C-alpha positions, 0 to 999 in steps of 0.5 A: 262479900265480894264479886267473883268472875262468874257471879256474886258471893254472899256473906255465907260464901255461896256464889250466884251466877251474875245476871239481871236479877243476880242481887235478888238471890241474896236474902237480905237484899231481897227483903230490902228490895220488897221493903223499898218497893212498899215504900216507893208505892206509898210515895208514888200514890201519895204524889198523885193523891196529894197533887190532885187534891192540892191543885183541886183546892187551890188551882195554883202550880206554885202551891204544889211547889210549896208543898214539895218544898215542905217535903224536901227542905228538911233534907237540907237541914237533917241529911248530914245528921242522918249521914253521921247516924248511918256511920255511927249507929246500926243502919237497920234500926234507923231504917225501921224507925223512920218507916214506922214514923212515916206510917204513923204520921200518914195515918193521922193525915189520912184521918184528917183528909177522910173527915173532910177537915183538911186544909192546905196548911196540913200538907205543909205540916206533915210535909215538914215532918215526913221530910225530916224523917226521910232525911234521917233515914235515907242515908242509911238505906242508901249506904247499906247496899254495898255492904249487903251485895258487895261492891262488884254488884253495886250497879246491878243492885242499884238498878234493881233498887231503881226498879222498885221506884219505877215499878211503883211509878207504873202501878202506884199512880194507876191504883191511886187514880183508880181509887180516887175516881171510883170512890169519889163517884164522879165528884172530883172534889170529894176527900173520901176516896183520897182519904182511903188512899192515904190509909193505904199509903200508911199501911205500905209504910208499915209493911216496909218497916216490917220487911226491913226488921226481918233483915239478918244484916244489922249494919254495925257502925263503920266509924272506928272511933267516937268523935263529935257529930260536928267533927264527923260532918266536917270530916265528910266535907274535908273528904270531898274537898279532895275528890273532884270526881265525887263532887262532879257526880254530886253536881250531876245528881243535883243540877241536871236532875232538878231540871229533868224531874220538874216535869214530874212535879208539874204533871197535874198542871200539864194534865189539866191545862194542856190535856184537859184530863182527869185523875185517870189521865194523870195516872196514865201519864205517870205510869207511862214514864214509869214503864220507860223507867222500869225498862231502863232499870232492867236494862242497866241491871242486865248490863251490870258493871259496864265500862265507859260509865262516864260517857253513858251518863252524858249520852243518857242525859242528852237523850233525856232532855230531847224526849222531855222536849218532845213531851213538853210540846205534846198536845194530846195524851198518847204522844205525851205518853210515848215521849214520857216512856223514853224520858223515863228510860233515859232519866232512870238510867242516868240517875241509877248509874250516877248513884252507883258510881258515887257509891263505888268511888266513896270509902266505906267508912265515910259512905253514909256521910257521902250519901247524906250529902247527896241527899242534901243536894236533893233538898235544893231541887225544889228551889230550881222548881220555883222559877219553873213553876212561876213560869208555868203560872204566868206564861204557860206550862208548855213553856216551863217544861221546854225551858226545863228540857233545855236547861237539862241539856245545857247543864250537862254541857257545862259539866263536861266543860268544867269536869272533863274527868267525868267523861273518862270514868270507866268502871268507877271502882275506887282503889282500896288504898285511898289517902284522905288528904291527897291533891285533886290531880290523882282523884280521877285515876282512882275511878277510871 
C-alpha cells in the first residue's frame, strides 16, 4: 500500500483520489473508523455520566481526579506490554478482545449503578480494570493505521480518526445528559437514568468489537525474531535514545496536553461552581468543545500531508492556550461555549498532527512499542491534574483553569528552546534507510 501523486493506493491496488475523506474509501479503515466511533461514544458518555454521579455523591473535585487516576495509571504499568503484544501478535485479535472485555465489565458496572448499590470504590475498581484493558489494546489500535492506509495518508487518516473522538464529544455528552435529565425526572441524585446510560455504553463497546472483527486486515507480527518481552521493551527505549525528534514529540504529546486537557476533566466542577448548571448545561459545554474539535479534525484531514508541520504544532498550541484562558474567565454559558469551540479546534489539530508525525517518524517494526510509550506518557496526565484539582478545591476552579492555560503556553515555549528541531519539521516522513544506533545529530534530518 502506498500514496500516489493523485491519491491513495489500497492493498488491492485500487487508487482513490485524495481529499478530506480519502482514507474512508478504504474498506478496512472505514470499518475501523466506525469501530472507533462506537468506542469514542462510549467513553464520552461515560465521562459525563460518571463525572456527574461522582460529583453528586462526593462534591469533591479531587475525587474526580482519583477516579481518573484509576483509569489512567494502569497505562503506566501495562502500555509497554501492550506495545510488545502489538509488535508480536495479530493486532486484530488484541483489538477485538480488549473491546469485548470493556463491554462485559461495563455491563456489571451498569447493573450496580442501576440497582442503587454503587459506591465511590466501585468506580476505582472498574477504572483499574478498564484502564488495564485499554492500555493493552490501544498500542495495537494506534499502530494499525499506517499498515491499513499507507504512510502517505497517515495525516488524513489520523485526522479522520480524531474526528470519531470529536464527533462523539458533540453527540455523546448531549445523549448522556439528555438521558440522565429525562429518566431521572428532575431528581439529579437518581441512579436510574445513569444506570441505563451505562448499559448503552456497554452495548457500544460490544458494537466496536463486532466492527473490528469484520476487518480483512489481521496485523501480523512485525518482529522478525522472537526474544523476551523485557528485551523487546529495552529495544524500544534504546531506539528512542537516539531519536531526539520522537522524544521531543512524545514530550509535546504529554506535557502541554496535560495542562490543556485539565479543563475537560474539571468541567463538572466549572459547570456547577461557576455557571450553576445542571446535566444538560454540562453536556452543552462538552459538546461545544466537540464542535470545535470536529472542525479542527476535518480541516486537518482536508489539508492532508502538509509541510511545516513543526510550526503548525507550535502555533496551534499557543492559540489553544489563549482560548482556554478565555474559557477560564467566562462567567456565563454562551461565552464559555464560544471559547470552548476554539479551544477544541486548536487542541485537536495539535493532538492529531503530533500523533501523525510520531507515526511517520517511527520504524514500522517498532511502531507498536513507540505508540505504547506514547500511551504510557498519557498515564502521567492525571499526576499533572492533581495540583490543578487541589487548586480548584482550595482556591477556585477559575484560578485552576487560568493556571492550566498559562502552563500550556509556557511548556511549549520551553520545548521550543530545548528541542528547536521540532520547529523545523516539514513533512515528517522518516527515510527508509534507518540505522538503529546512530547519533542524535542526524535524527532531525530524517523527518524534515
